[in-house]
C-alpha positions in Angstrom: 11.7 14.1 35.5 15.0 15.7 34.6 17.2 14.6 31.7 19.7 13.2 34.2 16.8 11.2 35.9 15.5 10.0 32.7 18.7 8.6 31.4 19.5 7.1 34.9 16.1 5.4 35.0 16.4 3.7 31.7 19.9 2.5 32.4 18.8 1.0 35.7 15.9 -0.7 34.0 18.1 -2.0 31.4 20.5 -3.4 34.1 17.5 -5.3 35.7 17.4 -7.3 32.5 21.1 -8.2 32.6 21.5 -9.7 36.1 21.6 -13.3 34.9 21.0 -15.6 32.0 17.4 -16.2 31.1 15.8 -13.3 33.1 12.7 -11.8 31.8 11.5 -8.3 32.8 8.6 -6.0 32.1 9.4 -2.4 31.5 6.3 -1.2 33.3 6.8 -3.5 36.2 10.4 -2.2 36.6 9.2 1.3 36.5 6.6 0.6 39.1 9.3 -1.0 41.4 11.4 2.1 41.1 8.5 4.4 41.9 8.5 6.0 38.5 5.1 7.1 37.4 6.0 9.5 34.5 6.0 8.4 31.0 9.4 7.2 30.3 8.8 7.6 26.6 8.3 11.3 26.7 11.1 13.1 24.8 13.8 14.0 27.4 14.1 17.5 25.7 10.5 18.4 26.4 10.2 21.6 28.6 7.3 23.7 30.0 6.2 26.2 27.3 5.7 29.8 28.2 2.2 29.6 26.5 0.0 27.0 24.7 0.7 26.5 21.0 -2.3 27.8 19.2 -3.8 25.5 16.4 -6.3 25.5 13.7 -8.0 22.2 13.0 -8.7 21.5 9.2 -10.7 18.4 9.1 -12.8 17.4 12.2 -13.4 13.7 11.5 -12.2 10.8 13.4 -8.4 11.4 13.2 -8.8 15.2 13.6 -10.9 14.8 16.7 -8.3 12.5 18.3 -5.5 15.0 17.6 -7.7 17.8 19.0 -8.4 15.9 22.1 -4.7 16.3 23.1 -5.6 20.0 23.7 -8.4 19.2 26.0 -6.2 16.9 28.1 -3.1 19.3 27.9 -4.5 22.9 27.8 -1.0 24.3 28.9 0.6 22.7 25.8 -2.0 23.3 23.0 -5.1 25.2 22.3 -7.6 24.8 19.4 -8.6 28.3 18.2 -10.3 27.5 14.9 -12.0 24.6 13.0 -12.9 23.9 9.4 -14.9 20.9 8.1 -17.7 20.4 5.5 -19.7 18.6 8.2 -21.4 21.3 10.4 -22.1 18.8 13.2 -18.3 17.9 13.4 -17.5 21.7 13.5 -19.9 22.3 16.2 -18.7 19.4 18.3 -15.1 20.7 18.2 -16.3 24.2 18.8 -18.1 23.2 22.0 -15.3 21.1 23.3 -12.6 23.8 22.8 -14.7 27.0 23.2 -14.0 28.1 19.6 -16.0 31.3 18.7 -18.4 31.1 15.8 -16.2 33.5 13.8 -13.4 31.0 13.7 -15.6 28.0 12.5 -15.6 27.4 8.7 -17.4 24.9 6.4 -14.3 24.9 3.9 -10.6 24.9 4.4 -10.0 27.8 2.0 -11.9 30.1 4.4 -9.2 29.4 7.1 -6.6 31.1 4.8 -8.7 34.0 3.7 -8.3 35.4 7.3 -5.1 37.1 8.6 -2.9 34.5 10.4 -4.9 33.4 13.5 -2.6 30.7 15.1 0.9 29.3 15.3 0.2 26.1 13.5 -2.4 24.1 11.6 -3.4 20.4 11.8 -4.5 19.1 8.4 -6.7 15.9 8.8 -8.7 16.2 5.6 -9.5 13.3 3.1 -6.3 12.1 1.4 -7.0 14.0 -1.8 -7.2 17.3 0.1 -3.9 17.5 1.7 -1.7 19.3 -0.8 -3.6 22.5 -1.3 -4.3 23.4 2.3 -0.6 22.4 3.3 0.8 24.6 0.6 -1.4 27.5 1.6 -0.5 27.1 5.3 3.2 27.1 4.6 3.0 30.1 2.3 1.3 32.1 5.2 3.9 31.1 7.8 2.1 28.2 9.6 3.7 25.2 11.1 1.9 22.0 10.1 0.9 18.6 11.4 -0.1 16.6 8.3 -2.1 13.5 8.3 -0.8 10.6 6.4 -0.5 9.9 3.7 1.3 13.2 2.7 -0.4 13.3 -0.7 -1.9 10.9 -3.3 1.0 11.3 -5.8 4.7 11.3 -5.8 4.8 14.6 -7.4 2.7 16.2 -4.8 4.7 14.7 -2.0 7.8 16.1 -3.5 6.0 19.6 -4.0 5.1 19.7 -0.2 8.7 18.7 0.7 10.2 21.5 -1.4 7.6 24.1 0.0 8.4 23.0 3.6 12.2 23.4 2.9 11.7 26.7 1.2 9.6 28.1 4.0 11.7 27.0 6.9 8.4 25.9 8.7 8.0 22.8 10.8 6.1 20.0 9.1 5.4 16.8 11.0 3.7 13.8 9.4 1.3 11.6 11.4 3.4 8.5 11.2 2.2 7.6 14.7 3.9 4.2 15.0 7.3 6.0 15.5 5.9 7.5 18.6 4.6 4.2 20.2 6.5 2.8 23.3 6.8 -0.5 21.5 8.6 0.8 18.3 10.6 3.4 20.2 11.9 0.5 22.4 12.7 -1.7 19.4 14.5 1.1 17.8 16.6 1.7 20.9 17.4 -1.9 21.2 18.6 -2.2 17.6 20.6 1.1 17.7 22.3 -0.1 20.8 23.5 -3.2 19.0 21.7 -5.6 21.3 21.0 -8.1 18.4 24.2 -7.3 16.5 23.7 -6.1 12.9 20.2 -6.3 11.5 20.1 -8.9 8.7 16.4 -9.1 7.8 12.9 -7.9 8.9 9.6 -9.6 8.7 6.6 -7.4 9.5 2.8 -8.0 9.2 -0.2 -5.7 9.5 -3.3 -7.7 10.1 -6.1 -5.2 9.5 -8.8 -7.5 10.9 -11.6 -8.6 8.7 -14.5 -6.3 9.9 -12.0 -3.2 9.9 -11.1 -4.1 6.2 -14.9 -4.2 5.4 -15.5 -0.9 7.2 -12.7 1.2 5.8 -11.5 -0.4 2.5 -14.7 -2.0 1.3 -17.6 0.1 2.4 -15.6 3.2 3.6 -14.1 6.2 2.1 -10.8 4.4 1.2 -12.5 1.6 -0.7 -11.5 2.8 -4.2 -7.9 3.7 -5.1 -9.0 6.1 -7.9 -11.0 8.4 -5.5 -8.9 7.9 -2.5 -5.3 6.4 -2.5 -4.0 2.8 -3.0 -4.2 0.9 0.3 -0.5 0.5 0.5 -0.4 4.3 0.9 -3.7 4.9 2.8 -3.1 2.2 5.4 0.3 0.7 5.1 2.5 3.8 4.7 2.8 3.4 8.5 4.5 0.2 7.8 6.8 1.1 5.1 7.8 4.0 7.3 8.5 1.9 10.4 10.5 -0.6 8.4 12.6 2.2 6.8 13.1 3.7 10.4 14.3 0.4 11.9 16.5 -0.5 9.2 17.9 3.0 9.0 19.0 3.0 5.4 17.7 3.9 2.0 15.5 1.3 0.0 17.1 0.1 -3.2 14.6 -2.2 -4.7 10.9 -2.9 -4.2 8.6 -5.7 -5.4 4.9 -6.2 -4.5 2.2 -8.8 -5.3 -1.5 -8.6 -4.3 -4.9 -8.4 -5.5 -8.6 -8.1 -4.6 -9.7 -11.7 -4.1 -12.7 -11.9 -1.8 -14.8 -8.8 -1.7 -16.1 -9.0 -5.4 -19.5 -9.4 -7.0 -18.6 -13.0 -8.0 -18.4 -14.0 -4.3 -21.8 -12.7 -3.3 -23.8 -15.4 -1.6 -27.0 -16.7 -3.1 -29.9 -14.8 -1.3 -27.9 -11.7 -0.5 -29.2 -8.2 -1.3 -27.9 -4.8 -2.1 -28.1 -3.8 1.4 -27.9 -5.8 4.7 -31.2 -4.1 5.6 -33.0 -5.3 2.5 -34.1 -8.6 3.9 -30.8 -10.5 3.0 -31.3 -14.2 3.7 -27.8 -14.7 4.8 -27.3 -11.6 7.0 -27.5 -13.5 10.3 -24.5 -15.7 9.3 -22.4 -13.2 7.4 -19.3 -12.0 9.4 -19.5 -8.6 7.5 -23.0 -7.9 8.2 -23.5 -4.2 8.6 -26.5 -4.8 10.9 -24.2 -6.8 13.2 -21.2 -4.5 13.2 -22.9 -1.2 13.5 -26.4 -1.8 14.9 -26.1 -4.9 17.3 -22.4 -4.6 18.2 -22.2 -0.7 18.0 -18.8 -0.6 16.5 -17.1 2.1 14.5 -20.1 4.4 15.0 -18.0 7.6 14.6 -18.9 7.5 10.9 -22.5 8.3 11.8 -21.9 11.5 13.8 -24.3 10.5 16.5 -25.5 12.9 19.1 -24.7 12.5 22.8 -28.3 11.2 23.5 -27.9 7.4 23.1 -31.7 7.1 23.1 -31.7 8.4 19.5 -29.0 6.0 18.3 -31.1 3.1 17.1 -33.1 5.2 14.7 -30.1 7.1 13.4 -27.9 4.0 12.9 -30.7 2.3 11.0 -31.2 5.4 8.8 -27.5 5.4 8.1 -27.5 1.9 7.1 -30.4 2.4 4.8 -28.9 5.6 3.0 -25.1 5.4 3.3 -22.4 3.1 1.9 -22.0 1.6 5.4 -25.2 -0.4 4.9 -24.3 -1.9 1.6 -23.4 -5.4 0.9 -19.6 -5.9 0.9 -19.9 -8.0 -2.3 -21.6 -5.3 -4.2 -19.4 -2.3 -3.7 -17.3 -0.3 -6.2 -14.2 -1.3 -4.2 -10.8 -2.0 -6.0 -8.3 -2.2 -3.1 -6.5 -5.4 -2.7 -7.5 -7.4 0.4 -4.0 -8.9 0.7 -0.5 -8.0 -0.5 3.2 -8.7 0.0 6.1 -6.3 -0.4 9.6 -7.2 -0.5 12.3 -4.5 0.0 16.1 -4.5 -0.5 18.0 -1.9 1.3 21.4 -0.3 0.3 23.0 -2.0 3.4 21.9 -5.4 2.2 19.1 -5.8 4.7 16.0 -7.5 3.4 12.5 -6.8 4.6 9.2 -8.5 3.9 5.8 -6.9 4.7 2.4 -8.5 4.6 -0.9 -6.6 4.8 -3.7 -9.1 5.5 -7.4 -8.4 5.6 -8.5 -11.8 6.8 -7.5 -12.0 10.5 -9.5 -12.2 13.6 -7.1 -9.7 15.4 -5.4 -6.3 14.9 -1.9 -5.1 15.9 1.3 -5.3 14.0 3.6 -8.4 14.2 7.3 -7.9 14.0 10.3 -10.2 13.6 13.8 -8.6 13.5 16.7 -11.0 12.8 20.2 -9.8 13.7 23.6 -11.3 13.8 23.8 -11.7 17.5 20.1 -12.2 18.5 16.5 -11.7 17.3 13.3 -9.9 18.5 9.8 -11.2 18.3 6.9 -8.7 19.0 3.2 -7.9 18.6 2.8 -4.2 19.4 2.1 -4.9 23.1 5.1 -7.0 23.9 8.3 -8.4 22.6 11.1 -10.8 23.5 14.7 -10.2 22.7 16.8 -13.4 22.6 20.6 -13.1 22.6 22.5 -15.8 20.8 25.2 -15.4 23.4 24.1 -17.8 26.2 20.4 -17.4 25.2 19.6 -14.6 27.5 16.1 -13.3 27.0 14.5 -9.8 27.7 10.8 -9.2 27.6 9.0 -5.9 27.4 5.3 -5.4 27.6 2.8 -2.4 27.7 -0.9 -2.5 26.9 -2.0 0.7 24.9 -4.6 1.6 22.3 -5.1 0.5 18.8 -2.3 2.8 17.6 0.1 1.6 20.3 -0.3 4.7 22.3 1.4 6.8 19.6 -1.4 9.4 18.8 -1.0 11.8 21.6 2.7 11.1 22.0 3.2 12.3 18.5 1.0 15.4 19.0 3.1 16.1 22.2 6.4 16.0 20.3 4.9 18.1 17.5 3.7 20.7 19.9 7.1 20.9 21.6 8.8 21.2 18.3 6.5 24.1 17.4 6.8 25.8 20.8 10.7 25.5 20.9 10.9 26.0 17.1 13.1 22.9 17.0 12.2 20.3 14.4 14.8 17.8 15.9 12.1 16.9 18.5 10.2 15.2 15.7 10.7 11.5 14.9 8.6 12.0 11.6 9.7 15.0 9.9 8.6 15.5 6.3 12.0 14.5 4.8 11.9 11.0 6.4 8.2 10.6 5.6 8.5 11.4 1.9 11.0 8.6 1.5 8.8 6.1 3.2 6.0 7.1 0.8 8.3 6.6 -2.2 8.6 2.9 -1.0 4.8 2.7 -1.1 4.5 4.2 -4.5 7.0 1.8 -5.9 5.3 -1.1 -4.2 2.0 -0.1 -5.9 3.6 0.5 -9.2 5.2 -3.0 -9.0 1.8 -4.6 -8.0 -0.2 -3.0 -10.9 2.6 -4.0 -13.4 2.3 -7.6 -12.3 -1.5 -7.6 -12.7 -1.5 -5.8 -16.0 1.1 -8.1 -17.6 -0.6 -11.3 -16.6 -1.8 -13.5 -19.6 -5.3 -13.8 -18.1 -5.8 -10.0 -18.0 -4.3 -9.4 -21.5 -6.6 -12.2 -22.9 -9.7 -10.6 -21.2 -8.9 -7.3 -22.7 -8.3 -8.8 -26.2 -11.7 -10.6 -26.0 -13.5 -7.5 -25.0 -11.9 -5.5 -27.8 -12.9 -8.1 -30.5 -16.5 -8.2 -29.0 -17.0 -4.5 -29.0 -15.7 -4.2 -32.5 -18.8 -6.1 -34.0 -21.3 -4.9 -31.6 -22.8 -2.6 -34.2 -24.5 -5.7 -36.1 -26.6 -6.4 -33.1 -29.5 -4.3 -31.8 -31.5 -6.5 -29.3 -31.8 -5.2 -25.8 -30.1 -8.2 -24.2 -27.1 -7.9 -26.2 -27.0 -4.1 -25.5 -26.9 -4.9 -21.8 -24.0 -7.3 -22.4 -22.2 -4.6 -24.4 -22.8 -2.1 -21.6 -21.3 -4.5 -19.1 -18.3 -5.2 -21.3 -17.7 -1.5 -21.8 -17.6 -1.1 -18.0 -15.1 -3.9 -17.6 -13.0 -2.5 -20.5 -13.1 1.1 -19.0 -11.9 -0.5 -15.7 -8.9 -2.1 -17.6 -8.0 1.1 -19.3 -8.3 3.0 -16.1 -5.7 0.7 -14.6 -3.5 1.2 -17.5 -3.9 5.0 -17.1 -3.1 4.6 -13.4 0.0 2.7 -14.1 1.1 5.2 -16.7 0.5 8.0 -14.2 2.6 6.4 -11.6 5.4 5.6 -14.0 7.5 8.0 -12.2 7.2 6.5 -8.8 10.7 5.4 -8.3 13.1 5.3 -5.3 15.0 8.2 -6.6 15.8 10.3 -3.5 
């Protein structure tokens, strides 16, 4: 589709929604009536590339595999020519799928950069704590970069990557995939066109879904903020980013409240065990049962790196549940991520935004409410309705997509075009915008921790433990020694939170 056809089609579809008061239309239905089968959300400046963009994949886990899959479906656009991951099985899977030679398969990201430059760009989809070093090395060697979110675990590292990207002149895209979804693109276009007047306020919610929460942020790699990143960054920097993008102004003030309420040792049911496979008496009725989620329902199995032969899955899944964290009781983990939080943001233009992250929901998919001076928008990632205050006209849009709203491959497509054309303007999520949305997340976590640490209950607990430990020397019996050990653990956790707060003291909204 040409640019002229693209613009004409969108205008015609818009017109369909303005024929009379009260009409409702579906974008996809309108496109079908017009005989338009192309993706209307593809950037109009995309063009055929003279050759595929060559890419090295660093991190071949779940997210890395999704991005690499774009190359399999679009071989004229992108080609995977190397892969690095500590997991040999994952490396082999990518190598087989993309015909990567053995000499370009590595077990550590550093090995990638020990070689002469092998490709146009790199995709960095390593764990959160391993983003900064490979990104800086890639930029120094002249690679363009696609960087999985979060950019880095600290504000200082985010700014370091930003400075390196600007100094190198290379293209750095961040995987804020929501910006590339048809849903949010359409919302953005409606707002920018003034169809609800001036934006006054935004309410946005991310329902994680209860088993997803237990999988990723209680049992999974992101369960502990000290070894990964705070959940507001690991999960919800998507949301701080999309709010910032829709409001289109700088954040001025951020406040956050939230805590870990349910997934704690104190809430472990009587009869539960360390693992769901240890004969737990309540496993059959527990909504977070690892046996139910992974073994019976066969959900989220990518963490077990299962072979193609499904006849082997039963034994391998059970082995994983008996040996890995994914089989442990959700009430007996070393998790510290809050299972609910609320963020309030004031922007320079006076717009206010409220964001809520909720673990305890039966559904996933963001919920959005945008209030304007001349209308409002209510949406849920698959559909939205715009209601004008002028006569009550309503416009409805709908499109069913995947869990990320269809944004994953659309994002890769824009990034590949940006690299192929050497035009960063094709990106919706350049590094400059993404850093600012991360600052909002850092400020939110700083606010949340300060609220917890200044609470009278927390201060009283810490004071009692100090007094108890001060006289421990006069006791020597084994029982008391165990109590002391327990208290030391709690005190260490308290001090750790203080240290975390101090380390993040610089997480402000200074831009």
